[in-house]
C-alpha positions, 0 to 999 in steps of 0.5 A: 409160681412164686412171690419172687416170680410174680413180681418177675413177670410183672416188671418183664411186661413193664419193660418189654412189653409186646414186641412184634418180632418175638412169637407170642403165644396169643398170635399162635393161638389165634393162628390155630383158631383160624385154622380150627374154624376152616376145619370145622366149617368144612363138616359142620353143616346146620346150627347144631353141628356148629355149636357141637364143633364150636365146643370142640374148638373151644376145648382143643384151644384152651386145653392144648394151651394149658398142656402146651405151657405146662409141657414146655416148663416141665421139659426145660425144668428137667434141665434145672430148677432155675431153668424152669422158672425163667421159661415160666417167667417168660411165658407168664409174661405173655399172659399180661398186657399192662405196658401195651394198653398204656401204649395203645391209649397213650398214642391216641391221646398224643394224637388228640394233643396234637389236635390230629383227629383222624390219626386219633380215630385211626389209632383208636380203631385198632383197639376197640370194636366199634366205628370210630370214623365219626367219633369227636374228641370226647367220644374217643376219650370215653372209648379210651377210658372204657377200653382201659377199664375192660382190658384191666380185667381181661389183659391183667387182673384175669391172667394174674388171678389164674396164674396165682390159682393154678400157675402159667398153664392156667394162666395161658388156658385163660388166655386162650379162652379170652383170645377165642372170645375175641375172635369168634364170641360174637352174637352175629350171623357168623358166629352165633352158634360156632362161638356160643361155647367160647363166650359162655366160658369167657363169662365164666372165667371172668366172673371173679376177676371182673368183680375184683377188678372193680373193687381194686379200681375203688382201691386205686381211686383211694390211692390216688386221691380220686373219688373212691367212694363214688368209685364203690357207689356206681360200681354197685349201682351200675355194674350189673347194667351191661349185657355182659355179666362182667364188663359193666363192673370194672367200667361202672367203678371207673366211671365213679372214680372219674366222676364221668359217664361211660357207655351209651350208644355206639355203631358197630359194623354200621349198626347203632347199638344201644348200651346202657350209661354207666355212671353220671355226667358230673363233669365233661371227659377230657384228657385229664380224666384219661391220664387218671384212668392211666394212672388207675391201670398201673395202680390196679396192675401193682395191687393184683400182682402184690395180691397174686404174690402174696397168695403164692407166698402163703400157699 
């Protein structure tokens, strides 16, 4: 990856997003995970065996994704440096999700603007794990902002970070780990043991990028003339309150930048879940704050690809 190809990845995602007619690597990885889970559950009986099987699944999916990306780029690179670079850009752009994150959040806001609460709830349910059927307009907007903040790390900063450090194969390996975590990394009866290895790996891989995301949100708040000092203060005060070692960092910075309060109780699969509050309720959440969160999404993405590109430039 070079400075130029990093920017090509960024621009390609902004232009194309994630067309459903293109065979996306994440969907392929998801299908592999489904089949591996069936296979492992066929022979793994007992908690310990499931943990071993989960670690095996994590290794196969993450290392396999790295090798597949590396081999594809190397094989096409035999046809010429330019061909290899084009394949690297095409694969690299599939690891980030700036346009899709914006499209999904904006679709929810459009429904709210049209005062179509049922449609807003339906659209929100497609991008969050919590129950949405009883959410009011403010709760929906809060969920959208939280999703933007969290996915800024998982879907933008982290893959670009690993792309800068180890090229597209490492970014694809991260994406595989993130996909594993989203599919099996739950602390429930079904995945407590099978998904424990995937969840721990995802925590480790997101440790630096999540904190970097928080700092970039502070920088974006300054750029947009929002409350950067408040973003920095809440980032440091509340970033560690979340049960996840990483998720609270960008959410806390976002809450401070917008001078709102995120987090709090939610319902997942009919079960109430207590979550810590992040930030202070200095003003009610409305569409204006949600639009500012979307602006932060683009500024943070731009700053991250600039940092990643500069890193590659001086390597």
